[in-house]
Every structure is written in structure tokens, then in C-alpha cells.
C-alpha positions in Angstrom: -20.7 3.6 10.5 -21.1 1.1 7.6 -23.3 2.7 4.6 -25.4 1.4 1.4 -24.5 2.0 -1.9 -24.5 5.9 -2.0 -23.1 6.1 0.9 -19.8 4.4 -0.3 -20.0 6.5 -3.5 -20.8 9.8 -1.2 -17.4 9.0 0.6 -15.5 7.7 -2.8 -16.4 11.0 -4.1 -15.5 13.2 -1.6 -11.9 11.2 -0.6 -11.0 11.7 -4.3 -11.7 15.1 -4.2 -9.5 15.6 -1.0 -6.9 13.5 -2.9 -7.3 16.0 -6.0 -6.8 19.2 -3.3 -3.3 17.6 -1.8 -2.5 16.6 -5.1 -2.6 20.2 -6.6 -0.9 21.3 -3.8 2.1 19.1 -4.3 2.0 20.2 -8.4 0.8 17.5 -9.1 -2.4 15.9 -10.9 -4.9 14.2 -8.8 -3.7 11.2 -11.2 -0.8 11.1 -10.2 -2.2 9.8 -6.7 -3.8 5.8 -6.4 -6.4 5.3 -4.0 -5.9 1.9 -2.4 -9.3 1.2 -0.5 -7.8 -0.8 2.6 -10.1 -3.4 2.8 -9.2 -5.6 5.7 -12.4 -7.1 7.3 -14.6 -5.8 5.2 -17.2 -7.6 4.3 -17.5 -8.6 0.0 -20.6 -6.9 -0.7 -19.2 -3.6 0.3 -16.3 -4.5 -2.0 -18.3 -4.7 -4.9 -20.6 -1.3 -3.7 -17.2 0.7 -4.1 -15.8 -1.3 -7.1 -19.4 0.1 -8.5 -18.7 2.9 -7.6 -15.2 3.1 -9.6 -12.6 2.2 -7.0 -9.9 0.1 -8.7 -7.6 -0.7 -6.3 -7.9 -3.1 -3.4 -5.5 -3.5 -0.3 -5.7 -6.6 2.1 -3.5 -7.0 5.0 -4.1 -10.4 5.2 -3.3 -13.5 2.7 -6.0 -15.8 3.2 -8.7 -13.4 3.6 -7.7 -11.9 0.1 -8.0 -15.7 -0.9 -11.6 -16.1 -0.1 -12.9 -12.1 -1.8 -10.4 -13.1 -4.9 -12.6 -16.3 -5.6 -15.8 -13.9 -5.0 -14.3 -10.8 -6.6 -12.3 -12.0 -9.5 -8.9 -9.9 -11.0 -11.2 -8.3 -13.8 -11.1 -4.6 -13.2 -9.3 -4.6 -9.7 -5.4 -4.6 -9.0 -4.6 -6.5 -5.8 -2.2 -5.3 -3.4 -1.1 -6.8 -0.1 -0.2 -3.9 2.7 0.3 -6.5 5.0 3.0 -8.4 6.3 4.2 -11.3 4.6 4.7 -15.2 5.8 7.6 -16.8 3.7 5.3 -20.0 3.9 2.4 -17.9 2.5 4.3 -16.4 -0.7 2.9 -18.9 -3.6 -0.7 -18.0 -2.8 0.2 -14.7 -2.4 1.7 -14.5 -6.1 -1.7 -16.3 -7.3 -3.7 -13.1 -5.9 -1.4 -10.3 -6.0 -0.6 -7.9 -8.0 1.9 -5.7 -6.1 3.7 -6.6 -3.1 3.8 -3.3 0.1 5.6 -4.7 2.7 8.4 -6.4 1.4 10.7 -5.5 4.8 13.7 -7.9 4.7 16.1 -8.6 2.1 15.4 -12.0 3.0 11.7 -12.3 2.6 12.5 -10.2 -1.1 15.0 -13.1 -1.9 12.1 -15.8 -1.1 9.7 -14.1 -3.2 11.5 -14.1 -6.1 12.8 -17.8 -5.6 9.1 -18.6 -5.9 7.8 -16.0 -8.6 10.8 -16.9 -11.2 9.7 -20.7 -10.2 6.5 -19.5 -11.2 7.4 -17.9 -14.3 6.0 -14.4 -12.9 7.3 -11.4 -12.2 5.8 -9.5 -9.2 5.9 -5.9 -8.3 7.3 -5.2 -5.0 7.8 -2.3 -3.1 10.0 -2.2 0.2 8.9 -1.2 3.4 11.4 1.3 5.6 10.8 2.1 9.2 11.4 5.6 9.2 10.4 6.3 12.8 12.6 3.9 14.4 9.7 2.3 16.1 10.9 -0.8 17.9 9.1 -3.9 17.1 7.9 -2.0 14.3 8.1 -3.8 10.3 10.6 -2.7 7.9 14.2 -2.1 6.9 16.3 0.5 8.8 16.9 3.5 6.6 20.3 2.7 7.2 20.2 -0.7 4.8 18.2 0.5 3.1 20.5 0.8 -0.4 21.8 -2.6 0.6 18.9 -4.3 0.4 17.6 -2.3 -2.2 21.1 -2.7 -4.5 20.2 -6.2 -4.1 16.9 -6.9 -5.1 17.3 -5.0 -7.8 19.5 -7.5 -9.3 16.9 -10.1 -9.1 14.7 -10.3 -12.4 11.4 -11.5 -11.3 10.9 -8.6 -8.7 9.7 -5.6 -10.3 11.0 -3.1 -8.0 9.5 0.1 -8.2 9.0 1.5 -4.5 9.2 2.3 -0.6 6.3 2.2 1.7 6.2 2.9 5.0 3.7 3.0 8.1 3.9 7.4 9.9 4.2 6.7 13.7 1.1 7.1 15.8 -0.3 10.9 16.4 -2.9 13.0 17.1 -2.3 15.4 14.7 -2.0 14.8 11.0 0.7 17.4 10.5 2.6 15.4 13.0 3.2 12.4 10.7 4.8 14.9 8.0 8.2 14.2 9.0 7.9 10.7 8.6 6.9 11.2 4.4 9.3 13.3 4.1 11.9 11.1 5.2 10.5 8.3 2.9 10.9 10.7 -0.1 14.2 11.5 0.8 15.6 8.2 1.6 13.9 7.4 -2.3 15.4 10.5 -3.9 19.0 9.2 -2.4 18.4 5.9 -3.5 17.7 6.8 -6.3 20.2 9.1 -6.8 23.2 7.1 -5.6 21.8 3.7 -7.0 20.6 4.7 -10.4 17.8 2.7 -10.5 14.1 4.1 -10.2 11.6 4.0 -7.5 8.6 6.1 -8.7 6.4 4.9 -5.9 5.3 5.9 -2.8 2.9 4.1 -0.7 2.2 5.9 2.4 -0.7 8.0 4.7 -3.6 6.2 5.6 -7.5 8.1 6.5 -6.1 10.1 9.1 -3.1 11.9 7.3 -3.4 10.8 3.8 -3.5 14.1 2.4 -0.2 15.3 4.5 1.5 12.3 2.7 0.1 13.3 -0.8 1.7 16.9 -0.2 4.6 15.0 0.7 5.0 13.3 -2.5 2.5 9.6 -1.6 2.0 8.2 -5.3 -0.5 5.4 -3.2 -2.7 5.9 0.0 -4.0 3.5 1.6 -7.5 4.7 2.5 -10.3 2.2 4.8 -12.5 3.5 7.5 -13.0 7.0 5.5 -14.4 5.1 2.7 -15.6 1.6 4.5 -16.6 3.1 7.9 -16.4 0.7 10.9 -18.4 -2.4 9.7 -16.5 -5.1 9.3 -16.7 -9.0 8.9 -16.4 -9.8 12.6 -17.1 -6.6 13.8 -14.2 -5.0 14.5 -12.7 -1.9 14.0 -10.0 -1.3 11.2 -7.4 1.1 11.9 -6.8 1.7 7.9 
């Protein structure tokens, strides 16, 4: 499944309808949820079709791939999100492209981003990634360390610290991912109360589980396969 512009437009409309229904179940309007097109290995022409159909947010996993697409698509009418891990040696290039960094997964990375952003005269929106499932080898701050990381990161003026991000554990049924989304929301609520900081954004949910994530408070969902299908720049599959 890859699809013409009309097919992408149809998928986008269907996803937006599902987002609206899920948001209603959580007592919120559809506008409370941002749809990010997870565009890893998606050809630029497909992205142009999605943008023409009304998509306004793109989420890239790799800085180098994002740079190539950024040169073609530009910034006008697009919010660029880094939704994958960020290596320290690519912070400068990331700051040149992205409006928001979702995968800030440890304190030292946050510190390095703050230092580079301040030197560049930039204030960058960041989300702290949390390993809510406790899986070994998975990116993210441990829940027990989250408040310490948030407290320090909130003190760096170059960081616009505005929420949390997680990747749910692999499950066969979307419902089984709910506990991870509940956990992230509870961690956010507790951190706001204890630290007195606002963390309005919860980036959680992908193609297979975004409706459950929205029911549990997601404000950003990262949708790849359900929107763009299986066609990729190099023929590989995408898991978004």
C-alpha cells in the first residue's frame, strides 16, 4: 500500500475522524490532538501530497534524512518534529531544522541541547522521553528519575520544556498498551503538582494504538503506516 494523493487525502480524513471520536471519548475537542505524520523513509513526493491535503506536522527519526527533506519542503506551513533519538554530535544540525525534539532521553542530552541552543540564540521546545514500560535497552528516563531531570531541565532558559513522550511496549492488542499511556499521564500530573511546572504535551500513540493513547490524554500522536502505507525511500517498512 503506497497510494496517490487522493488515497493519502482519504487516509488523512479517516485518521482525523478517528482522532475526533477518540478525543470526544476523553471529553476533548479534536483540536486538542496534533497529528504528526511519522515520515521516516517516506518519499518527499508523498509528503508533499500529505501537506497539500492539510497535514501540518512531520515527524522524522533521523537528522540526516530530515535535512534532505527540509531542503526540498522548507519550513512554511510545516512544524518539524524529531521523534527519534538524538546523538550529541548532531544537535547543531537538529536545531537548524526541528521545531520540537521529542526524544530527549537523559539529563546530559538535555544539558547539551540547552548549551547549543543558547549559543545559537535559540529556544527549542523539548519533550522528555520516559521509559514507562521499564524495558531493558529502551530509550527514555526511568520514572523514578523523571522529576530530578525535569527540575534541572526546567532551569535552562534555552529549553522550552513542555511535556513528555513515550513509546508503548509492543502488544498484540491496542488495549494492552493502555497501561503505558495511563502511566505517562500519571507521571505528568504528579510532576506538575510536585514541581509546579506546566507540561501540557503528551506525545504518545502510533498507528496501532493512537486511539487508546488519545483516550488517556495524548495531545500528539505519531502516525506513519496508517497514513503513508508501506512505500519507503529504500523499500523498507515503517513502524509508526
